C-alpha positions in Angstrom: -21.9 -62.7 8.8 -25.5 -64.3 10.2 -28.0 -61.3 9.2 -30.2 -62.4 12.0 -27.3 -61.6 14.1 -27.1 -58.0 13.1 -28.7 -54.9 14.9 -29.7 -52.3 13.0 -29.7 -48.6 15.1 -32.7 -46.7 14.5 -30.2 -43.8 13.1 -28.9 -46.3 10.9 -28.2 -45.5 7.0 -31.2 -48.1 6.3 -33.2 -45.9 8.0 -32.1 -43.0 6.9 -32.8 -44.2 3.4 -36.3 -45.4 4.1 -37.0 -41.6 5.3 -35.8 -40.4 2.4 -37.7 -42.7 0.3 -40.6 -41.4 2.1 -39.2 -37.6 1.0 -38.5 -38.5 -2.4 -42.6 -40.1 -2.7 -43.9 -36.8 -0.5 -42.4 -34.5 -3.0 -44.4 -33.4 -5.4 -42.8 -34.0 -8.6 -45.9 -33.2 -10.9 -46.1 -29.6 -9.1 -42.4 -29.1 -9.9 -42.8 -30.0 -13.6 -45.6 -27.7 -14.0 -43.8 -24.8 -12.1 -40.9 -25.5 -14.6 -43.4 -25.6 -17.9 -44.9 -22.2 -16.7 -41.7 -20.9 -15.7 -39.2 -21.9 -18.2 -39.3 -18.5 -20.3 -38.4 -16.9 -17.3 -35.4 -19.2 -16.6 -34.2 -19.1 -20.4 -34.7 -15.0 -19.9 -32.3 -15.2 -16.6 -29.6 -17.2 -17.7 -29.8 -15.0 -21.2 -29.4 -11.7 -18.9 -26.8 -13.2 -16.9 -24.8 -14.3 -19.9 -25.6 -10.7 -21.3 -24.1 -9.0 -18.3 -21.3 -11.1 -18.3 -20.6 -9.9 -22.0 -21.4 -6.3 -21.0 -18.6 -6.5 -18.2 -16.1 -8.1 -20.9 -17.1 -5.4 -23.6 -16.8 -2.7 -20.9 -13.9 -3.6 -18.9 -10.3 -2.8 -20.0 -8.0 -5.9 -20.5 -5.3 -6.1 -18.1 -1.9 -8.0 -19.5 0.6 -9.7 -17.4 4.5 -9.6 -18.0 6.5 -12.2 -15.9 9.9 -13.4 -15.8 11.9 -16.2 -13.6 14.9 -15.6 -11.6 17.6 -17.8 -10.2 19.3 -16.1 -7.3 22.8 -17.0 -5.6 25.2 -15.5 -3.6 29.0 -16.8 -4.1 32.0 -16.0 -2.0 35.3 -15.7 -3.7 37.2 -13.8 -1.3 37.9 -17.2 0.6 40.0 -17.7 -2.4 42.7 -14.9 -0.5 41.9 -16.7 2.6 39.9 -14.1 4.0 36.8 -14.7 6.3 33.6 -13.0 4.3 32.1 -10.6 6.6 29.4 -10.7 4.7 28.5 -14.5 5.1 26.3 -13.5 8.1 24.1 -11.0 6.3 23.5 -13.6 3.6 19.3 -13.8 3.5 17.4 -16.6 2.6 15.1 -17.0 -1.0 12.5 -15.5 1.7 14.8 -12.2 2.2 15.3 -11.8 -1.4 11.4 -11.6 -2.3 10.8 -9.1 1.0 13.8 -6.8 -0.7 11.7 -7.2 -4.2 8.6 -6.2 -2.8 10.3 -3.6 -0.4 9.1 0.5 -1.4 12.7 0.8 -0.7 13.8 -1.3 -4.1 10.7 0.5 -5.5 12.0 3.7 -5.3 15.2 2.6 -6.9 13.1 1.3 -9.8 11.2 4.8 -10.0 14.2 6.8 -9.9 15.9 4.4 -12.5 12.9 4.3 -15.1 11.8 7.8 -15.4 8.1 7.6 -15.2 7.7 11.1 -14.4 5.0 12.1 -16.8 2.0 9.2 -18.2 0.2 10.5 -21.3 -3.5 9.0 -22.0 -6.1 9.3 -24.4 -9.5 8.5 -23.0 -10.6 6.0 -25.9 -13.6 4.5 -26.7 -16.5 3.9 -23.9 -14.9 5.5 -21.2 -12.0 2.9 -21.5 -8.8 5.1 -21.1 -5.8 4.2 -23.3 -2.5 5.3 -21.6 0.3 6.2 -24.6 3.4 4.6 -23.4 6.0 5.5 -26.1 3.5 6.4 -28.6 2.1 9.7 -27.3 1.5 12.6 -30.0 3.3 14.8 -27.9 6.1 15.1 -25.1 6.0 17.7 -22.3 8.9 19.5 -20.9 8.0 20.7 -17.2 9.6 22.7 -14.6 6.6 22.3 -11.5 6.7 25.5 -9.1 3.4 24.1 -7.7 4.2 20.6 -6.0 0.1 20.3 -5.1 -0.3 19.9 -8.9 1.4 16.4 -9.1 -0.8 13.6 -9.7 -3.5 16.0 -11.2 -4.9 15.7 -14.9 -3.8 18.2 -17.3 -6.1 17.8 -20.8 -4.8 18.5 -23.8 -7.1 19.5 -26.9 -5.8 19.8 -30.1 -7.1 22.1 -32.6 -5.2 22.0 -35.4 -1.0 20.8 -36.4 0.0 24.2 -34.2 -2.9 24.6 -31.7 -4.3 23.3 -28.6 -6.0 24.5 -25.6 -4.5 23.3 -22.1 -6.7 23.0 -19.1 -6.3 21.7 -15.4 -9.2 21.2 -13.1 -7.3 22.1 -10.0 -6.2 25.4 -11.6 -10.0 26.3 -12.8 -10.1 25.0 -16.0 -8.4 26.5 -19.3 -5.0 27.8 -18.9 -4.8 31.0 -20.9 -6.1 31.4 -24.7 -4.8 28.7 -27.6 -1.3 27.3 -27.1 1.1 26.9 -29.6 3.0 23.6 -30.0 7.0 24.3 -29.0 6.5 27.3 -27.4 6.8 27.9 -23.5 3.9 28.1 -21.1 4.6 29.9 -18.2 2.7 30.4 -15.0 3.0 31.2 -11.5 2.8 27.1 -11.0 4.3 25.7 -14.1 6.4 26.3 -16.9 5.2 24.1 -19.8 6.7 23.3 -23.4 4.9 20.8 -25.6 6.5 19.4 -28.3 5.2 17.1 -31.3 6.5 13.6 -31.4 7.0 11.3 -34.6 3.2 9.8 -33.7 1.5 13.1 -33.8 0.4 12.7 -37.5 -1.2 9.6 -36.8 -3.3 10.4 -33.9 -4.2 14.0 -34.0 -7.4 13.0 -35.2 -8.2 11.7 -32.0 -8.3 15.5 -30.5 -8.4 14.9 -26.6 -5.7 13.3 -24.6 -4.0 14.3 -21.5 -1.2 13.8 -19.4 -0.1 13.7 -15.4 2.8 14.4 -13.8 3.3 11.5 -11.1 4.5 12.0 -7.9 7.0 9.2 -6.7 4.6 7.7 -4.1 2.2 7.2 -6.6 4.6 5.5 -8.7 6.1 3.3 -6.0 2.3 2.4 -4.9 1.4 2.0 -8.1 4.5 -0.7 -8.1 3.4 -2.3 -4.9 0.0 -2.8 -6.3 1.0 -4.1 -9.7 4.1 -6.2 -9.2 4.0 -9.5 -7.5 6.9 -11.6 -6.7 6.2 -15.5 -5.5 8.4 -18.3 -5.2 8.8 -21.1 -7.8 11.3 -23.5 -6.4 13.0 -22.9 -2.7 15.9 -25.6 -3.4 16.6 -24.1 -6.5 16.4 -20.4 -5.4 14.2 -19.6 -7.9 11.6 -16.8 -8.3 8.8 -15.5 -10.8 8.4 -11.8 -10.8 4.9 -10.7 -12.4 3.9 -7.2 -13.4 0.7 -6.4 -14.6 -0.9 -3.5 -16.7 -3.5 -2.2 -19.2 -0.2 -1.8 -21.7 1.4 -4.8 -22.8 4.7 -3.1 -23.3 5.0 -1.0 -20.3 4.6 -4.3 -18.3 7.2 -5.8 -20.4 9.8 -2.5 -20.3 8.9 -2.3 -16.8 9.5 -5.5 -16.0 12.9 -5.8 -17.6 13.8 -2.3 -15.9 12.7 -4.2 -12.3 15.1 -7.2 -13.3 18.2 -5.0 -14.5 18.1 -2.6 -11.3 17.5 -6.0 -9.1 21.2 -7.0 -10.4 22.7 -3.9 -8.9 20.2 -3.6 -6.1 21.2 -7.3 -4.7 24.8 -6.7 -4.9 24.7 -3.3 -3.2 22.1 -4.6 -0.6 24.5 -7.6 -0.2 27.4 -5.2 0.6 25.6 -2.8 2.8 26.9 -3.9 5.8 30.6 -3.9 4.8 29.9 -0.5 2.8 28.8 0.8 6.2 31.8 -0.8 8.4 34.1 0.8 5.8 32.5 4.1 6.1 32.7 3.4 9.9 36.7 2.7 9.6 37.2 5.6 7.0 35.6 8.2 9.5 37.8 6.7 12.4 40.9 6.8 10.3 40.3 10.3 9.7 39.4 11.2 13.1 42.9 9.1 14.0 44.8 10.9 10.9 43.9 14.4 12.7 44.6 13.4 16.1 48.1 11.8 15.1 48.7 15.2 13.4 47.9 17.3 16.5 50.4 14.8 18.5 53.0 15.5 15.7 52.4 19.7 16.3 53.0 19.1 20.0 55.9 17.3 19.7 57.2 20.0 17.1 56.1 22.7 19.5 57.6 21.2 22.5 61.3 20.6 20.5 61.1 24.3 19.4 60.4 25.7 22.7 62.6 23.6 25.1 65.3 23.0 22.6 65.1 19.0 23.5 63.2 15.9 23.5 65.6 14.5 26.3 64.0 15.7 29.6 65.9 13.5 32.1 69.0 14.6 30.4 67.8 18.0 30.6 67.3 17.8 34.4 70.8 16.4 35.0 72.1 19.8 32.6 70.1 21.6 35.1 70.8 20.6 38.4 75.1 21.0 37.2 74.3 24.7 35.7 72.5 25.7 39.0 75.9 24.5 41.1 77.7 26.2 38.8 75.8 29.5 39.0 75.9 29.3 42.9 79.5 29.0 42.9 79.5 32.2 40.2 77.4 33.7 42.7 79.9 32.9 45.8 82.7 34.2 43.8 81.0 37.6 42.9 79.7 38.3 46.7 83.7 37.3 47.5 84.6 39.8 45.3 82.3 42.3 46.6 83.3 41.9 50.1 87.0 42.7 48.9 85.8 45.9 47.2 84.3 47.1 50.5 87.2 46.2 52.5 89.3 48.2 50.0 87.1 51.1 50.4 87.3 51.2 54.0 90.9 51.0 53.5 90.8 53.7 51.6 88.6 56.0 53.9 91.0 54.9 56.8 94.2 55.7 54.7 95.6 52.5 55.1 97.8 50.2 52.5 95.1 48.0 50.5 95.4 44.5 50.0 95.1 43.3 46.7 93.8 39.7 46.1 91.0 39.3 43.3 91.3 42.4 42.0 91.4 42.8 37.9 94.8 43.9 37.2 94.1 47.6 35.8 92.6 48.3 39.3 95.1 46.6 41.0 98.0 48.6 39.6 95.8 51.8 40.7 96.2 50.5 44.1 99.6 49.0 44.1 100.5 52.9 42.7 98.1 54.2 46.0 99.8 52.1 48.0 103.5 53.0 47.0 102.5 56.5 47.4 101.3 55.8 50.9 104.8 54.1 52.0 107.0 56.8 50.4 105.0 59.3 52.7 105.5 57.1 55.5 109.1 56.9 54.7 110.0 60.8 54.0 107.5 61.7 57.2 110.6 60.5 59.3 112.6 63.4 57.8 110.1 66.0 56.8 107.2 67.6 58.4 103.8 67.1 56.7 104.0 71.0 56.2 106.7 70.4 53.9 106.1 71.1 50.2 107.0 67.4 49.4 104.4 65.6 52.4 101.8 68.0 50.6 103.2 67.1 46.9 102.5 63.5 48.0 99.5 63.9 49.7 98.0 65.7 46.3 99.4 62.3 44.7 97.8 60.0 47.1 94.3 61.5 46.4 94.6 61.2 43.1 95.7 57.6 43.2 92.6 56.9 45.8 89.9 58.8 43.5 91.2 56.8 40.2 91.0 53.4 42.0 88.1 54.3 44.0 86.1 55.1 40.7 86.8 52.0 39.3 86.5 50.0 42.1 82.5 51.7 42.0 82.6 50.7 38.3 83.7 47.1 38.7 81.5 46.5 42.2 78.3 47.8 40.0 79.2 45.6 37.3 79.3 42.5 39.7 76.0 44.0 41.3 74.5 43.7 37.7 76.4 40.1 36.9 75.1 38.5 40.0 71.9 39.7 39.4 71.9 38.1 36.2 73.2 34.9 37.8 70.1 35.2 40.2 67.7 35.4 37.6 69.3 32.8 35.7 68.8 30.5 38.8 65.4 31.4 39.3 64.8 30.3 36.0 66.6 27.2 36.1 64.8 26.6 39.3 61.6 27.3 37.7 62.1 24.7 34.7 63.7 22.4 37.0 60.5 22.5 38.8 58.3 22.1 35.5 60.6 19.6 34.2 59.2 16.4 35.8 55.5 17.3 35.2 56.6 18.4 31.6 58.2 14.9 31.0 55.4 13.2 32.5 53.0 14.8 30.6 55.5 14.5 27.3 55.9 10.7 28.0 51.8 10.5 28.3 51.6 12.2 24.8 54.4 9.7 23.3 52.4 6.8 24.6 49.4 8.0 23.4 50.6 8.7 20.2 52.0 5.2 19.7 48.6 3.8 20.9 47.0 6.0 18.4 49.7 4.8 15.1 49.0 1.3 16.1 45.4 2.1 15.6 45.6 3.7 12.9 47.5 0.8 11.1 44.6 -1.4 12.7 42.2 0.1 10.6 44.1 0.5 7.6 44.3 -3.4 7.7 40.7 -4.0 8.6 39.6 -1.4 5.6 42.0 -3.4 3.0 40.6 -6.7 4.4 36.9 -5.4 3.7 37.3 -4.1 0.5 38.9 -7.2 -0.8 35.9 -9.0 0.5 33.7 -6.6 -1.2 35.5 -7.1 -4.6 35.4 -11.1 -4.0 31.6 -10.8 -3.5 29.6 -11.2 -6.7 26.0 -12.3 -7.3 25.3 -15.4 -9.7 22.2 -13.9 -10.9 20.7 -15.8 -13.6 17.2 -14.9 -15.7 15.8 -18.1 -16.8 12.8 -16.7 -18.7 13.3 -13.0 -19.6 10.2 -10.5 -19.4 7.8 -11.6 -21.6 4.1 -10.7 -21.8 1.4 -12.3 -23.7 -1.1 -11.4 -25.9 -4.2 -12.8 -23.9 -5.3 -11.0 -20.9 -5.2 -12.2 -17.3 -8.4 -10.0 -17.0 -10.9 -10.5 -17.8 -10.8 -14.4 -18.4 -13.7 -14.5 -21.5 -14.3 -18.3 -20.8 -14.4 -17.8 -16.9 -16.4 -15.0 -17.0 -19.1 -17.0 -19.2 -18.9 -19.8 -16.9 -19.5 -17.3 -14.2 -22.6 -15.7 -16.1 -24.1 -19.0 -16.8 -23.4 -20.8 -13.5 -24.9 -17.5 -12.0 -27.9 -17.8 -14.3 -28.5 -21.5 -13.5 -28.2 -20.4 -9.8 -31.0 -17.7 -10.1 -32.9 -19.8 -11.9 -33.1 -22.5 -9.7 -33.6 -20.0 -6.7 -36.2 -18.3 -8.9 -38.0 -22.3 -9.6 -37.6 -22.6 -6.0 -39.2 -19.5 -4.9 -42.2 -20.0 -7.5 -42.4 -23.8 -6.3 -43.0 -22.5 -2.6 -45.7 -19.8 -3.6 -47.4 -22.1 -6.1 -50.7 -22.3 -5.1 -52.7 -23.3 -8.1 -54.2 -27.1 -9.2 -52.9 -27.4 -12.9 -53.2 -31.3 -13.1 -55.8 -33.9 -12.5 -53.0 -36.0 -10.0 -52.7 -32.6 -8.0 -56.7 -32.2 -7.5 -56.9 -35.8 -6.8 -54.6 -35.4 -3.9 -56.1 -32.4 -2.2 -59.9 -33.8 -2.6 -61.5 -36.9 -1.7 -64.3 -36.8 -4.0 -63.9 -38.8 -7.5 -62.9 -36.3 -10.4 -65.2 -36.9 -13.1 -63.5 -35.3 -16.1 -61.2 -32.6 -17.3 -62.3 -29.6 -19.6 -59.4 -28.4 -22.1 -59.2 -24.5 -22.4 -61.2 -22.9 -25.3 -59.1 -21.2 -27.9 -61.1 -21.4 -30.8 -62.2 -17.7 -30.4 -62.1 -15.4 -28.0 -65.2 -15.0 -26.0 -66.1 -11.7 -24.0 -69.1 -13.9 -21.7 -69.7 -17.3 -20.9 -71.5 -18.8 -24.0 -73.4 -22.0 -25.3 -70.7 -23.8 -27.5 -71.7 -27.3 -28.0 -74.2 -26.8 -30.4 -72.0 -25.3 -33.1 -69.0 -27.3 -32.2 -70.9 -31.2 -31.3 -67.2 -32.6 -32.0 -64.7 -30.4 -30.2 -62.5 -31.5 -27.6 -64.6 -29.5 -25.2 -67.7 -31.5 -26.2 -65.8 -34.8 -25.9 -65.0 -33.7 -22.3 -68.2 -32.6 -21.3 -69.9 -36.3 -22.9 -67.2 -38.2 -21.1 -68.0 -36.3 -17.6 -71.6 -37.0 -18.1 -71.0 -40.7 -19.1 -69.2 -40.4 -15.7 -72.4 -38.7 -13.8 -74.3 -41.4 -15.3 -72.9 -44.2 -13.9 -72.0 -42.4 -10.6 -76.0 -41.8 -10.2 -76.9 -45.7 -11.3 -80.3 -45.0 -9.0 -82.3 -43.8 -11.7 -83.3 -40.7 -9.6 -83.2 -37.4 -11.2 -80.1 -35.7 -10.0 -79.4 -32.4 -9.1 -75.7 -31.0 -10.0 -74.4 -27.9 -8.6 -71.8 -26.0 -10.3 -69.8 -23.8 -8.0 -66.2 -22.1 -7.7 -64.5 -19.6 -5.5 -64.6 -16.6 -7.3 -66.5 -15.0 -10.1 -65.0 -15.3 -14.0 -63.6 -18.6 -13.4 -66.1 -20.5 -15.7 -69.3 -21.8 -13.6 -71.9 -20.5 -16.2 -69.7 -22.0 -18.9 -69.7 -25.2 -17.6 -73.4 -25.3 -16.3 -74.7 -24.0 -19.8 -73.0 -26.8 -22.1 -72.9 -29.4 -19.5 -77.0 -29.2 -19.6 -76.6 -29.0 -23.4 -74.7 -32.1 -23.2 -77.1 -34.0 -21.0 -80.2 -32.2 -23.4 -78.3 -33.8 -26.4 -79.0 -37.4 -24.5 -82.3 -36.9 -24.7 -82.4 -35.9 -20.6 -84.7 -32.8 -19.7 -82.5 -30.4 -18.1 -82.9 -27.2 -16.4 -80.5 -24.4 -15.5 -80.8 -22.5 -12.7 -78.6 -19.3 -12.2 -78.6 -18.7 -8.6 -75.9 -16.2 -8.3 -78.3 -13.6 -8.0 -75.4 -10.7 -7.8 -73.9 -11.3 -11.2 -76.2 -13.4 -13.1 -74.8 -14.7 -16.2 -76.7 -17.6 -17.5 -79.5 -15.5 -19.4 -76.2 -14.4 -21.2 -75.0 -17.6 -22.0 -78.6 -18.4 -23.8 -78.1 -14.9 -25.1 -81.7 -14.0 -23.9 -82.7 -10.8 -22.2 -82.7 -10.0 -18.2 -86.3 -10.4 -17.3 -87.9 -9.1 -13.9 -88.7 -12.5 -12.8 -86.1 -15.4 -11.8 -84.9 -17.4 -8.8 -85.4 -14.3 -6.7 -88.9 -13.5 -7.4 -89.5 -17.1 -7.1 -88.3 -17.7 -3.4 -90.1 -14.2 -2.2 -93.3 -16.0 -3.8 -94.1 -13.4 -6.1 -93.8 -15.2 -9.2 -94.4 -19.0 -9.8 -91.9 -21.4 -10.7 -93.9 -22.1 -14.2 -93.9 -18.6 -15.1 -90.1 -18.1 -14.5 -89.1 -21.1 -17.1 -87.5 -20.4 -20.1 -86.4 -22.4 -23.2 -83.8 -22.3 -25.2 -82.3 -23.6 -28.8 -82.3 -26.9 -27.8 -84.9 -28.9 -26.8 -85.2 -30.1 -23.2 -83.3 -27.8 -22.1 -84.5 -24.9 -20.4 -83.1 -22.0 -17.6 -84.4 -20.2 -15.1 -82.5 -16.7 -14.7 -81.7 -15.1 -11.1 -84.3 -12.4 -11.6 -83.8 -8.8 -9.9 -80.8 -8.2 -7.5 -82.0 -8.9 -4.1 -80.7 -7.2 -0.4 -80.5 -10.5 1.0 -79.7 -13.4 -1.7 -78.0 -15.8 1.1 -81.5 -15.7 3.3 -83.4 -16.6 0.3 -81.5 -19.3 -0.6 -81.1 -20.6 3.3 -84.9 -20.2 3.1 -87.5 -23.6 3.2 -89.2 -22.0 -0.2 -85.7 -23.1 -1.6 -85.5 -26.8 -0.8 -89.1 -26.8 -2.0 -88.3 -25.4 -5.4 -86.0 -27.8 -5.7 -88.3 -30.8 -4.9 -90.7 -29.1 -7.6 -87.9 -29.3 -10.5 -86.7 -32.7 -9.8 -90.3 -34.4 -10.6 -90.0 -32.4 -13.9 -86.1 -32.2 -14.9 
């Protein structure tokens, strides 16, 4: 491509690169270097502090160990080998379902019930790091808890000797009784405890302080929820990883082994839960149906006993025949009664009696009566009624009549009773005849219901058999690919990681610290930095004087003419001579922003360097509030100087003082005036300078 045809927009990377170059050029690396040089002890201290914090965190953090196992899960249905459809197929969950089962509180509840973690034993340990005595407690507690509010509360045990200890509980207000004996029973209103020594007692009795906690089921479930993690390893292979973290390695491994074992049974029970519920339902229905069948059978039994039949249609025909027969018998009896009444009327009229259906004995009596009546009627043809023969016949007829009448009356009463009995029987049969259709309907209805219940019962039995076969045919292909194991390296705290975090944190804090120092840095620390700020040329630098500690500014070039400070001052003198090449006498002003920055030190020593070069120099102290020039020349403060010159009290010649060097004189500040600024701004000060310029 021809570069001349390329258009670069203003926000192109080239422009950004130029901007970054400008930023880099504007950035004060020298200032950064100075800040780092002055602040590196702080950086080192910060890094050491963060690493020390990491060390203390590791030192006073109890290590956590993790036990883990890898399981391969699979559900196989072998009931199909029997030609049955498995009712569980629709209930089988995927791997996600198995993970949810392992995380559920229901499963953790099963684990808590199985492992028996109702009591936990502890020793406070060093540096307040509690150490659980899992499987190696010096004592064990047999208890009966009467107050459930004491669950999850701490019971402290202070071992006094081989046989005695103190028991205390904060929830009960402190110590429980006096000294207690190992092996003896402690009985209170809240609990009954018996503390027995174990085989680990001799090794640990010197530790003295122990405590135990009676764990509630809810707290144990919460413990498992917070310490057990389940995660998939491979969905296609149906593999999952179960991890359990705890401070105690043995506890973590044992609990995880228990979880693996319990999950084998729990998984099978969970998979069969639907079948179990169906079987329970079938058993309930079978029991209910059996009860109803028994009730129907009892009904049929009572019906048969009461009615002596189960063929109600045949009984209906028989009842009709019986009614007809009873009606015939009733008719005959009424005919007999009519005949008896007729015989009675004939007896009353004295006429012969006809006999048709009268029993033989009564008929003989009536025939005897009829014969006597016939004999009487024949003899009346020969005899008179008042004759003895007729009277005897009348007596015999009366006797025969009475005898026949009494028998007829008895017979009539019997017939009446029999007729009443027949009427009662007919009434009963009529009632039964009316009830038989409804009884038959009820009986047939119950018979049909009985048949239906019986068929339903047989279908329930068949369904239950199929479900039990399906349940027996469902197995779990549960493979522990990696059994419960725990590493000797704790998962927390990880030393390398903690130290790394401490180092990184130290570096980040150090960078932040240096950035703040860089932003807050307002001192000039190098010549380059000063040259950037000042428009005037830099004539030289003077190093810090370290040979001796000076309480006040002092003339030192006379004692150390070859020192670095003396050489620096000579370099400044040379540069000033090059600048002031006109040959005129020069006026040099030495000033600073605040007191104590070295004005007097520079002025007197620079004047001495000029004096060594043969030039006549006078040092004038214009700091009338804190004068120090006379101190630098080791002279006493006099009551004349600049202040008295400017007010016209003294002459210049009278105020000039000589130093130990030839050509080096000085004028002190004199007494402190109330208005030094006004004096320096007055015309007399300019006149003063002109006078000195001519002599020095």
